[in-house]
Each structure stands twice: as C-alpha cells, then as structure tokens.
gemmi code that builds the backbone of each chain (N, CA, C; Angstrom):
import gemmi

chains = {
    "A": [
        ("MET", (54.234, 95.442, 76.766), (54.642, 94.068, 76.490), (56.099, 94.029, 76.053)),
        ("SER", (56.809, 93.017, 76.523), (58.220, 92.917, 76.170), (58.385, 92.548, 74.695)),
        ("ASP", (59.492, 93.032, 74.107), (59.770, 92.721, 72.699), (60.097, 91.250, 72.506)),
        ("ILE", (60.631, 90.633, 73.559), (61.139, 89.268, 73.394), (60.961, 88.467, 74.683)),
        ("THR", (60.694, 87.168, 74.535), (60.766, 86.281, 75.688), (61.849, 85.244, 75.396)),
        ("ILE", (62.617, 84.947, 76.419), (63.712, 83.990, 76.264), (63.514, 82.885, 77.289)),
        ("SER", (63.318, 81.652, 76.818), (63.164, 80.506, 77.712), (64.400, 79.627, 77.609)),
        ("GLU", (64.726, 79.017, 78.752), (65.955, 78.209, 78.793), (65.616, 76.739, 78.975)),
        ("ARG", (66.282, 75.900, 78.203), (66.166, 74.440, 78.355), (67.564, 73.871, 78.406)),
        ("GLN", (67.670, 72.692, 78.999), (68.974, 72.033, 79.067), (68.898, 70.694, 78.336)),
        ("ALA", (69.850, 70.420, 77.488), (69.928, 69.113, 76.817), (71.349, 68.609, 77.031)),
        ("GLY", (71.543, 67.797, 78.069), (72.907, 67.402, 78.431), (73.655, 68.636, 78.902)),
        ("ASP", (74.838, 68.846, 78.334), (75.593, 70.040, 78.740), (75.360, 71.232, 77.802)),
        ("VAL", (74.394, 71.071, 76.915), (74.070, 72.182, 76.010), (72.848, 72.936, 76.552)),
        ("THR", (72.976, 74.258, 76.605), (71.843, 75.098, 77.022), (71.172, 75.659, 75.774)),
        ("ILE", (69.883, 75.424, 75.681), (69.126, 75.936, 74.531), (68.312, 77.134, 74.997)),
        ("LEU", (68.465, 78.231, 74.282), (67.623, 79.403, 74.547), (66.610, 79.517, 73.415)),
        ("ASP", (65.320, 79.427, 73.766), (64.255, 79.607, 72.784), (63.840, 81.075, 72.799)),
        ("LEU", (64.083, 81.752, 71.708), (63.768, 83.177, 71.628), (62.457, 83.361, 70.861)),
        ("VAL", (61.556, 84.155, 71.415), (60.307, 84.456, 70.725), (60.089, 85.963, 70.768)),
        ("GLY", (59.978, 86.570, 69.605), (59.747, 88.014, 69.547), (60.717, 88.689, 68.606)),
        ("LYS", (61.159, 89.880, 68.994), (62.033, 90.678, 68.132), (63.384, 90.876, 68.803)),
        ("VAL", (64.450, 90.724, 68.018), (65.782, 91.072, 68.522), (66.183, 92.349, 67.791)),
        ("THR", (65.802, 93.457, 68.371), (66.036, 94.741, 67.713), (66.636, 95.725, 68.706)),
        ("ILE", (66.960, 96.894, 68.205), (67.565, 97.931, 69.049), (66.697, 98.146, 70.295)),
        ("GLY", (67.340, 98.248, 71.431), (66.597, 98.435, 72.669), (66.398, 97.131, 73.406)),
        ("GLU", (65.167, 96.891, 73.799), (64.857, 95.820, 74.740), (65.285, 94.416, 74.280)),
        ("GLY", (64.998, 94.102, 73.015), (65.297, 92.758, 72.506), (66.779, 92.438, 72.568)),
        ("SER", (67.602, 93.386, 72.138), (69.053, 93.171, 72.151), (69.580, 93.095, 73.578)),
        ("VAL", (69.053, 93.956, 74.436), (69.502, 93.985, 75.835), (69.155, 92.671, 76.534)),
        ("ALA", (67.957, 92.147, 76.252), (67.524, 90.889, 76.883), (68.435, 89.732, 76.472)),
        ("LEU", (68.797, 89.682, 75.208), (69.682, 88.611, 74.740), (71.053, 88.729, 75.409)),
        ("ARG", (71.564, 89.953, 75.473), (72.881, 90.170, 76.105), (72.852, 89.699, 77.565)),
        ("GLY", (71.777, 90.053, 78.266), (71.644, 89.658, 79.669), (71.597, 88.155, 79.833)),
        ("ALA", (70.853, 87.490, 78.955), (70.719, 86.029, 79.053), (72.063, 85.341, 78.820)),
        ("ILE", (72.817, 85.820, 77.832), (74.124, 85.202, 77.537), (75.098, 85.438, 78.694)),
        ("ARG", (75.105, 86.656, 79.224), (75.999, 86.957, 80.357), (75.678, 86.068, 81.552)),
        ("ARG", (74.382, 85.887, 81.784), (73.971, 85.068, 82.933), (74.455, 83.630, 82.749)),
        ("LEU", (74.263, 83.071, 81.547), (74.700, 81.688, 81.298), (76.211, 81.557, 81.489)),
        ("LEU", (76.955, 82.518, 80.954), (78.414, 82.450, 81.083), (78.811, 82.557, 82.564)),
        ("GLY", (78.096, 83.379, 83.302), (78.348, 83.503, 84.742), (78.099, 82.200, 85.480)),
        ("GLU", (77.177, 81.395, 84.944), (76.860, 80.101, 85.566), (77.757, 78.992, 85.016)),
        ("GLY", (78.699, 79.374, 84.172), (79.626, 78.383, 83.620), (79.049, 77.577, 82.470)),
        ("LYS", (77.917, 78.025, 81.933), (77.314, 77.321, 80.785), (77.860, 77.929, 79.502)),
        ("THR", (78.670, 77.161, 78.812), (79.373, 77.727, 77.659), (79.061, 77.022, 76.341)),
        ("LYS", (78.169, 76.033, 76.387), (77.688, 75.432, 75.131), (76.255, 75.906, 74.955)),
        ("ILE", (76.069, 76.801, 74.011), (74.782, 77.502, 73.906), (74.225, 77.387, 72.494)),
        ("LEU", (72.957, 77.017, 72.431), (72.257, 76.925, 71.150), (71.110, 77.930, 71.170)),
        ("LEU", (71.124, 78.868, 70.243), (70.054, 79.874, 70.168), (69.019, 79.420, 69.155)),
        ("ASN", (67.822, 79.138, 69.640), (66.729, 78.743, 68.749), (65.979, 80.003, 68.314)),
        ("LEU", (66.137, 80.349, 67.033), (65.570, 81.606, 66.534), (64.267, 81.391, 65.762)),
        ("ALA", (63.678, 80.194, 65.893), (62.454, 79.887, 65.124), (61.347, 80.889, 65.404)),
        ("GLY", (61.301, 81.394, 66.628), (60.217, 82.305, 66.997), (60.581, 83.784, 66.861)),
        ("VAL", (61.708, 84.042, 66.219), (62.131, 85.439, 66.072), (61.685, 85.955, 64.703)),
        ("GLY", (60.686, 86.797, 64.721), (60.120, 87.284, 63.464), (60.858, 88.473, 62.911)),
        ("TYR", (61.652, 89.112, 63.753), (62.269, 90.347, 63.277), (63.614, 90.587, 63.939)),
        ("VAL", (64.601, 90.944, 63.114), (65.930, 91.309, 63.604), (66.385, 92.527, 62.813)),
        ("ASP", (67.027, 93.471, 63.478), (67.631, 94.593, 62.748), (69.154, 94.531, 62.906)),
        ("SER", (69.849, 95.575, 62.492), (71.314, 95.516, 62.548), (71.809, 95.452, 63.988)),
        ("SER", (71.040, 96.051, 64.892), (71.421, 95.977, 66.304), (71.306, 94.534, 66.816)),
        ("GLY", (70.241, 93.856, 66.398), (70.045, 92.451, 66.782), (71.115, 91.556, 66.190)),
        ("ILE", (71.464, 91.802, 64.936), (72.542, 91.020, 64.317), (73.843, 91.275, 65.075)),
        ("GLY", (74.075, 92.540, 65.440), (75.268, 92.875, 66.226), (75.283, 92.156, 67.558)),
        ("GLU", (74.107, 92.001, 68.146), (74.027, 91.311, 69.436), (74.321, 89.824, 69.274)),
        ("LEU", (73.883, 89.235, 68.174), (74.233, 87.824, 67.907), (75.755, 87.682, 67.804)),
        ("VAL", (76.386, 88.639, 67.110), (77.843, 88.597, 66.959), (78.529, 88.776, 68.320)),
        ("SER", (78.029, 89.731, 69.102), (78.615, 89.958, 70.438), (78.471, 88.716, 71.310)),
        ("SER", (77.317, 88.064, 71.209), (77.090, 86.839, 71.986), (78.101, 85.771, 71.560)),
        ("TYR", (78.266, 85.646, 70.262), (79.195, 84.653, 69.709), (80.617, 84.896, 70.231)),
        ("THR", (81.066, 86.152, 70.191), (82.444, 86.434, 70.618), (82.589, 86.302, 72.142)),
        ("ALA", (81.532, 86.690, 72.880), (81.597, 86.565, 74.347), (81.712, 85.098, 74.757)),
        ("VAL", (80.950, 84.229, 74.097), (80.988, 82.795, 74.429), (82.343, 82.205, 74.020)),
        ("ASN", (82.826, 82.599, 72.841), (84.142, 82.117, 72.383), (85.244, 82.496, 73.367)),
        ("LYS", (85.145, 83.719, 73.877), (86.165, 84.231, 74.802), (86.238, 83.368, 76.066)),
        ("GLU", (85.118, 82.765, 76.427), (85.080, 81.893, 77.612), (85.396, 80.447, 77.253)),
        ("GLY", (85.854, 80.234, 76.024), (86.209, 78.885, 75.587), (85.001, 78.047, 75.204)),
        ("GLY", (83.859, 78.692, 75.016), (82.642, 77.954, 74.687), (82.266, 78.060, 73.222)),
        ("THR", (81.063, 77.615, 72.928), (80.572, 77.604, 71.547), (79.118, 78.063, 71.530)),
        ("LEU", (78.806, 78.937, 70.590), (77.425, 79.364, 70.397), (77.021, 79.040, 68.967)),
        ("LYS", (75.886, 78.358, 68.829), (75.404, 77.984, 67.498), (73.959, 78.442, 67.336)),
        ("LEU", (73.509, 78.499, 66.097), (72.165, 79.001, 65.799), (71.289, 77.892, 65.243)),
        ("LEU", (70.022, 77.923, 65.643), (69.064, 76.893, 65.221), (67.845, 77.561, 64.589)),
        ("LYS", (67.373, 76.971, 63.507), (66.093, 77.336, 62.869), (65.968, 78.824, 62.552)),
        ("LEU", (66.771, 79.259, 61.606), (66.671, 80.648, 61.173), (65.445, 80.832, 60.297)),
        ("THR", (64.733, 81.929, 60.483), (63.682, 82.262, 59.518), (64.377, 82.726, 58.229)),
        ("GLN", (63.603, 82.756, 57.152), (64.182, 83.185, 55.869), (64.744, 84.600, 55.981)),
        ("LYS", (64.015, 85.448, 56.711), (64.439, 86.852, 56.828), (65.794, 86.955, 57.534)),
        ("ILE", (65.957, 86.198, 58.607), (67.233, 86.265, 59.339), (68.352, 85.653, 58.493)),
        ("GLN", (67.993, 84.579, 57.800), (69.003, 83.955, 56.927), (69.477, 84.955, 55.865)),
        ("ASP", (68.538, 85.706, 55.308), (68.898, 86.719, 54.302), (69.839, 87.769, 54.901)),
        ("LEU", (69.530, 88.211, 56.124), (70.366, 89.251, 56.745), (71.762, 88.710, 57.061)),
        ("LEU", (71.827, 87.454, 57.497), (73.147, 86.868, 57.780), (73.936, 86.649, 56.493)),
        ("ALA", (73.220, 86.391, 55.402), (73.903, 86.229, 54.107), (74.455, 87.575, 53.643)),
        ("ILE", (73.646, 88.614, 53.739), (74.077, 89.956, 53.306), (75.316, 90.397, 54.077)),
        ("THR", (75.338, 90.082, 55.358), (76.449, 90.520, 56.212), (77.626, 89.530, 56.197)),
        ("LYS", (77.479, 88.467, 55.425), (78.500, 87.400, 55.317), (78.721, 86.674, 56.644)),
        ("LEU", (77.747, 86.761, 57.533), (77.897, 86.099, 58.832), (77.502, 84.627, 58.785)),
        ("LEU", (76.926, 84.195, 57.658), (76.667, 82.756, 57.532), (77.982, 81.981, 57.483)),
        ("THR", (79.067, 82.703, 57.158), (80.386, 82.058, 57.148), (80.965, 81.965, 58.563)),
        ("VAL", (80.373, 82.697, 59.494), (80.885, 82.737, 60.873), (80.133, 81.755, 61.769)),
        ("PHE", (78.790, 81.797, 61.677), (77.966, 80.999, 62.578), (77.772, 79.580, 62.062)),
        ("ASP", (77.721, 78.633, 62.992), (77.234, 77.293, 62.683), (75.721, 77.344, 62.783)),
        ("VAL", (75.050, 76.966, 61.710), (73.589, 77.094, 61.645), (72.974, 75.733, 61.372)),
        ("PHE", (71.902, 75.411, 62.101), (71.243, 74.104, 61.947), (69.730, 74.277, 61.789)),
        ("ASP", (69.135, 73.350, 61.046), (67.671, 73.328, 60.910), (67.048, 72.385, 61.931)),
        ("GLU", (67.804, 71.334, 62.305), (67.261, 70.318, 63.210), (67.970, 70.383, 64.568)),
        ("GLU", (67.173, 70.372, 65.623), (67.751, 70.479, 66.963), (68.669, 69.297, 67.278)),
        ("SER", (68.235, 68.098, 66.886), (69.040, 66.908, 67.201), (70.411, 66.988, 66.546)),
        ("GLU", (70.410, 67.466, 65.315), (71.665, 67.613, 64.575), (72.566, 68.669, 65.258)),
        ("ALA", (71.940, 69.748, 65.682), (72.694, 70.815, 66.361), (73.306, 70.272, 67.657)),
        ("LEU", (72.501, 69.548, 68.421), (72.997, 69.041, 69.715), (74.162, 68.089, 69.528)),
        ("SER", (74.052, 67.200, 68.530), (75.167, 66.237, 68.370), (76.433, 66.934, 67.863)),
        ("SER", (76.281, 68.106, 67.254), (77.472, 68.815, 66.765), (78.323, 69.372, 67.923)),
        ("PHE", (77.733, 69.499, 69.113), (78.491, 70.023, 70.258), (79.402, 68.947, 70.866)),
        ("ALA", (79.132, 67.714, 70.538), (79.859, 66.614, 71.202), (81.339, 66.643, 70.859)),
    ],
    "B": [
        ("MET", (47.897, 106.112, 43.933), (47.510, 107.195, 44.833), (48.778, 107.859, 45.378)),
        ("ALA", (48.874, 109.170, 45.229), (50.033, 109.885, 45.745), (49.745, 110.319, 47.166)),
        ("GLY", (50.796, 110.554, 47.897), (50.586, 111.006, 49.268), (51.899, 111.369, 49.894)),
        ("ILE", (51.808, 112.137, 50.946), (53.018, 112.503, 51.671), (52.683, 112.601, 53.155)),
        ("GLN", (53.619, 112.205, 53.955), (53.410, 112.300, 55.393), (54.716, 112.771, 56.031)),
        ("GLU", (54.597, 113.687, 56.959), (55.795, 114.207, 57.640), (55.615, 114.058, 59.133)),
        ("LEU", (56.676, 113.680, 59.809), (56.595, 113.662, 61.263), (57.939, 113.991, 61.896)),
        ("LYS", (57.850, 114.572, 63.078), (59.038, 114.922, 63.854), (59.036, 114.053, 65.100)),
        ("LEU", (60.150, 113.379, 65.331), (60.214, 112.445, 66.451), (61.331, 112.850, 67.404)),
        ("PRO", (61.143, 112.620, 68.698), (62.226, 112.924, 69.637), (63.383, 111.938, 69.474)),
        ("SER", (64.558, 112.360, 69.915), (65.749, 111.518, 69.739), (65.843, 110.485, 70.847)),
        ("ARG", (64.993, 109.482, 70.744), (65.085, 108.365, 71.682), (64.767, 107.071, 70.937)),
        ("ILE", (65.179, 105.967, 71.538), (65.084, 104.677, 70.863), (63.642, 104.333, 70.498)),
        ("GLU", (62.686, 104.733, 71.338), (61.273, 104.426, 71.066), (60.813, 105.020, 69.729)),
        ("SER", (61.488, 106.055, 69.276), (61.104, 106.682, 68.006), (61.330, 105.737, 66.827)),
        ("VAL", (62.230, 104.782, 66.988), (62.492, 103.825, 65.905), (61.225, 103.015, 65.622)),
        ("ASP", (60.611, 102.498, 66.687), (59.361, 101.738, 66.525), (58.253, 102.618, 65.973)),
        ("GLU", (58.164, 103.823, 66.524), (57.083, 104.711, 66.094), (57.203, 105.042, 64.604)),
        ("ALA", (58.417, 105.326, 64.167), (58.635, 105.634, 62.750), (58.261, 104.438, 61.878)),
        ("ALA", (58.659, 103.255, 62.316), (58.378, 102.046, 61.519), (56.881, 101.778, 61.441)),
        ("ILE", (56.191, 101.966, 62.553), (54.734, 101.729, 62.559), (54.041, 102.701, 61.606)),
        ("ARG", (54.431, 103.972, 61.673), (53.807, 104.968, 60.795), (54.123, 104.679, 59.339)),
        ("ALA", (55.348, 104.269, 59.069), (55.722, 103.967, 57.677), (54.977, 102.740, 57.159)),
        ("ASP", (54.839, 101.723, 58.022), (54.104, 100.517, 57.617), (52.659, 100.875, 57.264)),
        ("GLU", (52.035, 101.673, 58.131), (50.639, 102.070, 57.887), (50.530, 102.849, 56.578)),
        ("PHE", (51.448, 103.779, 56.397), (51.405, 104.630, 55.201), (51.609, 103.782, 53.939)),
        ("ALA", (52.576, 102.869, 54.001), (52.859, 102.029, 52.829), (51.669, 101.124, 52.501)),
        ("LYS", (51.034, 100.601, 53.541), (49.866, 99.739, 53.314), (48.698, 100.541, 52.736)),
        ("GLU", (48.539, 101.773, 53.216), (47.495, 102.644, 52.649), (47.720, 102.870, 51.162)),
        ("GLN", (48.989, 102.832, 50.765), (49.322, 103.035, 49.352), (49.176, 101.745, 48.553)),
        ("GLY", (48.763, 100.673, 49.212), (48.520, 99.414, 48.517), (49.778, 98.622, 48.219)),
        ("LEU", (50.846, 98.894, 48.947), (52.111, 98.197, 48.681), (52.127, 96.833, 49.375)),
        ("GLY", (52.799, 95.867, 48.750), (52.782, 94.479, 49.229), (53.698, 94.237, 50.420)),
        ("ASP", (53.595, 93.031, 50.969), (54.319, 92.695, 52.197), (55.842, 92.807, 52.059)),
        ("ASP", (56.398, 92.301, 50.951), (57.854, 92.363, 50.778), (58.332, 93.814, 50.701)),
        ("PHE", (57.543, 94.612, 49.992), (57.862, 96.028, 49.846), (57.824, 96.711, 51.218)),
        ("VAL", (56.760, 96.447, 51.953), (56.589, 97.063, 53.282), (57.712, 96.618, 54.218)),
        ("SER", (58.082, 95.350, 54.116), (59.133, 94.801, 54.969), (60.485, 95.484, 54.691)),
        ("ALA", (60.769, 95.747, 53.417), (62.018, 96.431, 53.056), (62.028, 97.855, 53.592)),
        ("ILE", (60.893, 98.524, 53.440), (60.788, 99.902, 53.933), (60.935, 99.934, 55.453)),
        ("ASP", (60.309, 98.979, 56.101), (60.355, 98.888, 57.561), (61.809, 98.830, 58.055)),
        ("LEU", (62.592, 97.948, 57.437), (63.982, 97.797, 57.871), (64.785, 99.071, 57.601)),
        ("ALA", (64.577, 99.653, 56.413), (65.326, 100.867, 56.052), (64.986, 102.015, 56.992)),
        ("ILE", (63.699, 102.142, 57.328), (63.275, 103.205, 58.261), (63.911, 102.983, 59.634)),
        ("ARG", (63.839, 101.741, 60.114), (64.388, 101.462, 61.446), (65.876, 101.793, 61.507)),
        ("GLU", (66.618, 101.369, 60.493), (68.063, 101.600, 60.508), (68.386, 103.089, 60.398)),
        ("SER", (67.668, 103.793, 59.527), (67.999, 105.209, 59.311), (67.591, 106.056, 60.513)),
        ("VAL", (66.439, 105.760, 61.121), (66.021, 106.533, 62.297), (66.931, 106.209, 63.484)),
        ("ALA", (67.306, 104.947, 63.629), (68.239, 104.577, 64.712), (69.562, 105.318, 64.542)),
        ("ASN", (70.059, 105.397, 63.320), (71.310, 106.138, 63.069), (71.154, 107.616, 63.424)),
        ("ALA", (70.003, 108.189, 63.049), (69.776, 109.611, 63.317), (69.721, 109.877, 64.820)),
        ("VAL", (69.051, 108.992, 65.549), (68.931, 109.151, 67.005), (70.288, 108.978, 67.688)),
        ("LYS", (70.987, 107.906, 67.301), (72.235, 107.550, 68.014), (73.408, 108.401, 67.544)),
        ("HIS", (73.683, 108.320, 66.249), (74.916, 108.924, 65.732), (74.734, 110.382, 65.307)),
        ("GLY", (73.549, 110.726, 64.806), (73.304, 112.105, 64.371), (73.045, 113.007, 65.562)),
        ("ASN", (71.916, 112.769, 66.212), (71.515, 113.645, 67.326), (72.105, 113.230, 68.665)),
        ("LYS", (72.751, 112.104, 68.688), (73.410, 111.597, 69.916), (72.461, 111.645, 71.118)),
        ("PHE", (71.237, 111.213, 70.900), (70.201, 111.084, 71.937), (69.806, 112.423, 72.581)),
        ("ALA", (70.179, 113.548, 71.986), (69.781, 114.851, 72.541), (68.291, 115.051, 72.247)),
        ("GLU", (67.470, 114.970, 73.283), (66.009, 114.948, 73.075), (65.480, 116.233, 72.452)),
        ("GLU", (66.194, 117.340, 72.635), (65.692, 118.593, 72.061), (65.892, 118.622, 70.540)),
        ("LYS", (66.711, 117.704, 70.048), (66.894, 117.617, 68.595), (65.927, 116.564, 68.061)),
        ("THR", (65.179, 116.914, 67.032), (64.217, 115.959, 66.489), (64.832, 115.163, 65.340)),
        ("VAL", (64.165, 114.083, 65.028), (64.441, 113.348, 63.788), (63.240, 113.610, 62.884)),
        ("ASP", (63.502, 114.217, 61.742), (62.409, 114.616, 60.844), (62.278, 113.585, 59.730)),
        ("LEU", (61.096, 113.014, 59.656), (60.866, 111.912, 58.709), (59.824, 112.340, 57.683)),
        ("THR", (60.122, 112.077, 56.420), (59.138, 112.318, 55.359), (58.921, 111.028, 54.587)),
        ("LEU", (57.673, 110.676, 54.413), (57.303, 109.503, 53.621), (56.498, 110.012, 52.439)),
        ("ALA", (56.838, 109.557, 51.251), (56.097, 110.056, 50.090), (55.954, 108.979, 49.036)),
        ("ARG", (54.784, 108.890, 48.483), (54.574, 108.035, 47.313), (54.723, 108.941, 46.100)),
        ("THR", (55.742, 108.699, 45.303), (56.008, 109.552, 44.144), (55.892, 108.711, 42.876)),
        ("ASP", (56.082, 109.358, 41.742), (56.048, 108.618, 40.475), (57.164, 107.580, 40.428)),
        ("GLU", (58.259, 107.879, 41.121), (59.422, 106.980, 41.080), (59.267, 105.776, 42.013)),
        ("GLY", (58.460, 105.941, 43.030), (58.291, 104.849, 43.989), (57.947, 105.379, 45.361)),
        ("PHE", (58.516, 104.737, 46.366), (58.283, 105.148, 47.750), (59.536, 105.850, 48.233)),
        ("GLU", (59.385, 107.108, 48.605), (60.558, 107.901, 48.992), (60.513, 108.229, 50.483)),
        ("ILE", (61.668, 108.048, 51.102), (61.804, 108.324, 52.539), (62.951, 109.307, 52.711)),
        ("THR", (62.739, 110.340, 53.503), (63.896, 111.133, 53.932), (63.916, 111.165, 55.458)),
        ("VAL", (65.104, 111.076, 55.986), (65.297, 111.135, 57.445), (66.374, 112.181, 57.711)),
        ("ARG", (66.006, 113.215, 58.449), (66.962, 114.290, 58.755), (67.301, 114.286, 60.236)),
        ("ASP", (68.580, 114.434, 60.513), (68.980, 114.655, 61.898), (69.573, 116.056, 62.015)),
        ("TYR", (69.981, 116.425, 63.217), (70.548, 117.759, 63.444), (71.968, 117.644, 63.997)),
        ("GLY", (72.649, 116.618, 63.566), (74.005, 116.374, 64.050), (75.059, 116.995, 63.151)),
        ("ALA", (76.305, 116.615, 63.414), (77.449, 117.211, 62.719), (77.719, 116.561, 61.366)),
        ("GLY", (77.037, 115.478, 61.077), (77.252, 114.812, 59.797), (78.416, 113.839, 59.845)),
        ("PHE", (78.603, 113.135, 58.743), (79.695, 112.162, 58.670), (80.053, 111.937, 57.213)),
        ("ALA", (81.225, 111.366, 57.006), (81.664, 111.069, 55.637), (81.321, 109.618, 55.342)),
        ("ILE", (80.413, 109.430, 54.430), (79.930, 108.074, 54.147), (81.078, 107.158, 53.675)),
        ("ASP", (82.043, 107.755, 52.992), (83.168, 106.946, 52.474), (84.048, 106.409, 53.601)),
        ("GLU", (83.933, 107.018, 54.771), (84.792, 106.580, 55.874), (84.155, 105.490, 56.741)),
        ("ILE", (82.916, 105.118, 56.396), (82.255, 104.045, 57.150), (82.868, 102.712, 56.709)),
        ("PRO", (83.395, 101.934, 57.641), (84.046, 100.671, 57.256), (83.042, 99.669, 56.673)),
        ("ASP", (83.508, 98.880, 55.731), (82.665, 97.836, 55.127), (82.522, 96.687, 56.134)),
        ("PRO", (81.295, 96.448, 56.646), (81.143, 95.412, 57.680), (81.348, 93.995, 57.159)),
        ("THR", (81.407, 93.848, 55.826), (81.602, 92.491, 55.281), (83.082, 92.166, 55.054)),
        ("ASN", (83.962, 93.147, 55.295), (85.390, 92.831, 55.230), (85.731, 91.875, 56.363)),
        ("PRO", (86.583, 90.899, 56.092), (86.884, 89.900, 57.124), (87.291, 90.501, 58.466)),
        ("GLU", (88.032, 91.620, 58.446), (88.490, 92.184, 59.718), (87.344, 92.850, 60.498)),
        ("ASN", (86.214, 93.078, 59.816), (85.084, 93.732, 60.500), (83.940, 92.778, 60.824)),
        ("LEU", (84.046, 91.536, 60.403), (82.915, 90.605, 60.530), (82.442, 90.433, 61.968)),
        ("LEU", (83.379, 90.465, 62.903), (82.994, 90.202, 64.298), (82.783, 91.483, 65.108)),
        ("LYS", (82.670, 92.604, 64.408), (82.343, 93.840, 65.118), (80.848, 93.867, 65.407)),
        ("ALA", (80.500, 94.469, 66.538), (79.093, 94.454, 66.967), (78.251, 95.482, 66.228)),
        ("HIS", (78.889, 96.477, 65.609), (78.124, 97.566, 65.005), (78.516, 97.771, 63.545)),
        ("GLY", (77.764, 98.631, 62.875), (78.176, 99.085, 61.547), (77.496, 98.398, 60.384)),
        ("ARG", (76.345, 97.748, 60.623), (75.675, 97.040, 59.525), (74.409, 97.747, 59.030)),
        ("GLY", (74.013, 98.815, 59.707), (72.753, 99.481, 59.360), (72.752, 100.031, 57.945)),
        ("ILE", (73.824, 100.693, 57.567), (73.886, 101.290, 56.228), (73.898, 100.191, 55.160)),
        ("LEU", (74.568, 99.095, 55.450), (74.552, 97.956, 54.517), (73.116, 97.472, 54.294)),
        ("PHE", (72.335, 97.380, 55.362), (70.936, 96.942, 55.217), (70.122, 97.954, 54.416)),
        ("MET", (70.326, 99.234, 54.690), (69.593, 100.268, 53.944), (69.899, 100.146, 52.457)),
        ("ARG", (71.170, 99.967, 52.144), (71.558, 99.861, 50.723), (71.067, 98.557, 50.086)),
        ("SER", (70.965, 97.516, 50.911), (70.551, 96.218, 50.370), (69.067, 96.177, 50.032)),
        ("PHE", (68.258, 96.922, 50.808), (66.810, 96.787, 50.653), (66.160, 97.956, 49.926)),
        ("MET", (66.917, 99.026, 49.690), (66.358, 100.168, 48.968), (67.102, 100.331, 47.647)),
        ("ASP", (66.441, 100.949, 46.658), (67.067, 101.098, 45.340), (67.982, 102.315, 45.268)),
        ("VAL", (67.646, 103.346, 46.011), (68.480, 104.550, 46.062), (68.714, 104.893, 47.527)),
        ("VAL", (69.963, 105.140, 47.884), (70.275, 105.625, 49.239), (71.361, 106.681, 49.085)),
        ("GLU", (71.049, 107.913, 49.449), (72.057, 108.965, 49.325), (71.970, 109.931, 50.499)),
        ("TRP", (73.112, 110.500, 50.823), (73.193, 111.412, 51.969), (73.573, 112.801, 51.479)),
        ("TYR", (73.052, 113.811, 52.133), (73.482, 115.182, 51.846), (73.306, 116.039, 53.092)),
        ("ASN", (74.074, 117.140, 53.117), (73.949, 118.076, 54.237), (72.735, 118.960, 54.000)),
        ("HIS", (71.921, 119.129, 55.023), (70.754, 120.009, 54.909), (71.223, 121.459, 55.035)),
        ("GLU", (70.656, 122.348, 54.230), (71.097, 123.755, 54.270), (70.830, 124.399, 55.631)),
        ("GLY", (69.846, 123.865, 56.355), (69.548, 124.416, 57.683), (70.305, 123.703, 58.798)),
        ("GLY", (71.237, 122.851, 58.415), (72.015, 122.110, 59.406), (71.576, 120.655, 59.489)),
        ("GLY", (72.506, 119.821, 59.856), (72.191, 118.395, 59.983), (72.353, 117.644, 58.675)),
        ("MET", (72.066, 116.388, 58.752), (72.294, 115.469, 57.620), (70.952, 114.844, 57.227)),
        ("VAL", (70.818, 114.616, 55.939), (69.601, 113.964, 55.432), (70.004, 112.702, 54.692)),
        ("VAL", (69.292, 111.630, 54.956), (69.432, 110.458, 54.094), (68.124, 110.323, 53.318)),
        ("LYS", (68.283, 110.183, 52.009), (67.119, 110.027, 51.129), (67.168, 108.623, 50.535)),
        ("MET", (66.052, 107.925, 50.645), (65.999, 106.541, 50.148), (64.762, 106.375, 49.270)),
        ("ILE", (64.925, 105.618, 48.198), (63.788, 105.339, 47.320), (63.704, 103.836, 47.093)),
        ("LYS", (62.489, 103.339, 47.185), (62.216, 101.942, 46.826), (61.276, 101.977, 45.631)),
        ("ARG", (61.731, 101.365, 44.538), (60.886, 101.355, 43.337), (59.977, 100.136, 43.347)),
        ("PRO", (58.779, 100.266, 42.812), (57.842, 99.133, 42.813), (58.365, 97.950, 42.001)),
    ],
}
model = gemmi.Model(1)
for chain_id, residues in chains.items():
    chain = gemmi.Chain(chain_id)
    for i, (resn, *xyz) in enumerate(residues, 1):
        res = gemmi.Residue()
        res.name, res.seqid = resn, gemmi.SeqId(i, " ")
        for name, pos in zip(("N", "CA", "C"), xyz):
            atom = gemmi.Atom()
            atom.name, atom.element = name, gemmi.Element(name[0])
            atom.pos, atom.b_iso = gemmi.Position(*pos), 0.0
            res.add_atom(atom)
        chain.add_residue(res)
    model.add_chain(chain)
structure = gemmi.Structure()
structure.add_model(model)
structure.setup_entities()
C-alpha cells in the first residue's frame, strides 16, 4: 500500500492537493515532489496543500514541503498550507517554518488569500 | 518492567519503517503512553534514517544496529552505524534564517526536541553511535 494518496481539485485558478497518509522519507516525499513538479509543468502555480489527512511527517517530509515552497516560488507562484494537524504544526514551530509558510484553517479563507 | 531488544537492519530506507514499528511495539509492551511512543517513533525514524543515509551511505553490507531498552532512567535507544562519523558541532542550525529554506538538516533538531538526552560517540569497533533517552 502506498504511504500517501494525493488528489487534485481546482478552485478557480488555485489547485488544491488533498494529501492523505504519511509524508516521510521515501515514497511519501517522492510522491509530493512528483505532484508539485507536474503542476508546475502544467503552468499551475497557485497551489494549496491540504494536510488535514496527513497523520505523520518526518524531517524528510518537512524538507519536501520546503522544497515544494521554493520550487513554486521560483516559478513566480505561491504555495500555501491548509489544515495542519497539531503534530505538523508543532514540527513547523520547532523548525521556525511557521514564519515561512502561509497557513490557514479554513479553505475559503485560504482561497481568497490567493486573489 | 525492564527489557531490552536488539536488532540489526540493512542500510536501506525500508529499515526506517521497520525500526519504528519495532520500537512502537516495544514501547507499548512497556506500557508507555501515546505521546511518549510518538516521541520515540520520531527519534528512531530520524536516527535510523541518518545512519542509513549519512553513516552507512546506503551500503547494504553495513548494518544499522539498534538497541531499545527500558531502564531505570527511562527509555533508552542506541543507533550505531559503520560510517566515518561526523562532528556534531559542524552541523548547521536549521533554524538560522539562512538555513530555513534548505531541504535537509532538521533530523537532529527533531531528535533533540523530542528526547531528553541525545549524545553521539565513536564506537570502539568503528562507526558512530547515537544514544537517546526519553524520561517518563
């Protein structure tokens, strides 16, 4: 069974990726990297990562979130995070990455922030 | 209840999951709670991943030796690799502004954040050992 499933939705010009599973060293991190590369290849540069279904992240997964953020920025786009679990919020706080990412609890609020 | 468990794992990414599963089972057998188990899980994953990647550099003939022990002090983990070692003081602080957007280098920060003791030493038979303790 795969560590993670990633589903794509479109809300206007914002692409929402719903992640369910683990973003950890190996498969989970690789899957996220592939999904972001594919979106950028399709010219989709406003990306919202919904992490509500992500129960587990390690340092490799956090690194992949950072890599995704910088890859999207490099293309002139924006990547934001939606619905962090407490565990992920704690890890982003420890790493001081809460100062880097735009984080939202409500999807509607996140979507209007891209405007 | 005291106990000790030792295992040798091959130097591949799958060993990270295997180590974490064994540690979770062992910690639960010791009656430790969810938060405690969760902290151990993360520390094991980060330390075994470091041993596989940076210590043994994925050389499958080199094992990662893991010891789990319930001691009077708490839950003790040692992870040994067979690599050349490293200077812990030379690892950059991932929370420094110039390092925030780097993709790597946060594993040791997590180990230190979730465990009460984290120390490294050279093994007399070669390789590096990280010893971690989580107190109840």
